[in-house]
C-alpha angles and dihedrals in degrees: 000000000000134000110227110258138189117249114262109175093172090070098050097105109091089197091056090050092053093049091050093048092050091048093052092048092048091049089051093051090048089052089051090054091052092051091061137251095288093060100037098083094047096047093043091052090049091050096050091041090051092052091045092051089048090055090049091048093049093052098040134248098281109136091209096070132096112214132219140153131219119255141022094322093057095098095050094047093044091055090048092063112103112268126240097057112139117244117257142138109340113240128195127217119197118237090241091056091051092050093049094046093048093048090226092128089059100043126088123225091254094057103066092129088070089068094081116112132026120304117266113233121206120215108247092027128137098264116124138168130199132190116257106249116230123208112277117245134190119222126192122194126234088038121224130022118343137174121274094244094053120097120233133199114234120197137167122210134184098047125136117263110284091353113171112233139170121222119206131191127192140169138173119223126220092278094049097257112151121229120191141180135171139185136187122233142167123223119236126250090278095054094254131125121198114181090205090064107023120076120224111248094210144305122104087354140357136218133036104332112146092184097036094112088066105038091043094057111128129189125248087216117077119245093012126146126198111239135155120225101171108050091182092074125059131229115241117220115197116211120199132185116205130185117252134000137283152322085057117359116213136226122001106249104177143353136198136178120225116200113207115193132198099195109069119219112283095008112136122218117209122179112222126217104160116152104310095338117114113186147115123246121208118198126192121233115283136042098286143164094215133183107271125227131181114212120205126182129201139251115335101068128220125092120295113189107170097094092047093047093050092046091051087063087065094062103274132121099229127188117198106210127207117203106172143008093029132107109317095342121115113289094226138028096233088123124016124187117214090210088076091059090044089056090051092051092050091048093053093047090051094057111108091221091061121087114225170216092081139002137224129246126217116188135167127197107324086006089057091050090051089048091057090048092050093050089050096054110017134072128223098052114121104170135014134193113201116194113196093329133162130238090212128070108254135193102007146013119287121204133189119173104303095346122098126186112193120207117269114255124263127215107198092189087074093060110110130197122233121222088256090058098255124137113248104207100171092115097037099096120080118240110268088211095067138066122326092343089076086082089070093055114118110232093232090161087076092064119114098189133092118259139211116187117198111195133190105208091205093052107142097181091079141323099291096165092051091049093050093049092047091051089051092052093050094049093049091046087062093049094260124142117274107257122232113254121190116189123197117203114225092008115133135213103282104067101177135170113295122297097016105137118250114264104210096174137009142142116299114213094212097041094044096223144053116305133188113247098185131224140124111245101232096042091043091052091052090048092054092053092050096042091052091056094042095055092048092051090047095051094045090052098048101033097046099249129139112289 
């Protein structure tokens, strides 16, 4: 609250106010000394009392306040306030306000007797009070390290009422690439900012998005995707609070470090070298047995473990499987043999920690395509989640015993360029339902397992929704149950665990250049949160785990 006041620019300097206040007090004490010892005590008490009453008048009569002034005289004046007042929010009176309220700046040195009694304040005068600002702090709940897929509540306290601030988030991946996001906010009337209740006013995103500072992270490097190779080390996200809004936020007010882990508490990581199988098995805490899941990623090769490790924290025994460009496996996927995947399935089923009789498959992109192929030819698979997969064999020849699936044809003349200079390859593949490309079609109608298809409707890698619907038709034509298909509008190709930032474009190993993956950041982030929960519910239901 603030009493209307007349402008007085000459009094703006707080240092000048303090000097003037000190001068007046010293002059008063000097006058007391001249009056003689008998009068000094009385006049000094009147002087201090007058200043104390002025402070009290400036700040108001509320008994729940603790009073103080700015500057060197603060201690003296604070101790001059009548005792017995309860502690409460600390308020600050400017020196100028105290002088004006006390009348000392209007009284000559020969008029000290006029100091008796409390100062008289005029409505509409120049007296103001302001809350004492505390240092801003950032709080994150739950406190301490947490897993990447877990939401957190971010809040800032100690701001001024309705103070405009900018929040920034940044992290460096394992190769040193910097990812950044920012958003503009305003504190509430109490000087607090809770991202679960306050909408962002702009920046990397807008609206009520409590986790926006994570899913909106974007790389400084072009064509770069956030991945995690070593799940045994966390990623550190730095949060900063800066005064003001763009284009250039002001002073740094607070900072916090958020540690995001990929290995949940108690989850055990076991490298697998069994026969030809190269993989990593993640086991939840406890003796088990647990529902078993095999996790397969797409083109790029190597061994990615972060999805398997996070999923193991939900009560599953998950094996992340490498199938090329890793260890002593083939360096390319020109020819893949399904017998390798059959050996991996049998190995996982044979583990004593895995609950039988069958396992689940989780595959994304090329991994989803391989998952459909495995369910069509192999035994021991009970449930499969296919994320943006294809019903045609893509990129290389696949063999199993006397069966060969050639890769579907590609027409590069159908590749378009986006205005950003990325290749849009969504129409590049030939239809596997026509002509010689029918030989690449996966015979999904032979599958005996239960399916869940998760589809990004803005997937520009290939026509995921068309492939999912065609698989459904073929299964039903053979009397099989209709699979569940969940479509996510404006979600792109890379549907990851929650809060991974959207990768709209990156290098494609088969294309040999940057391609456009599709997706709108906010819708894609919401799709990832829902898809993560949907696949857990599906696997618990069909593999006999805890729901």
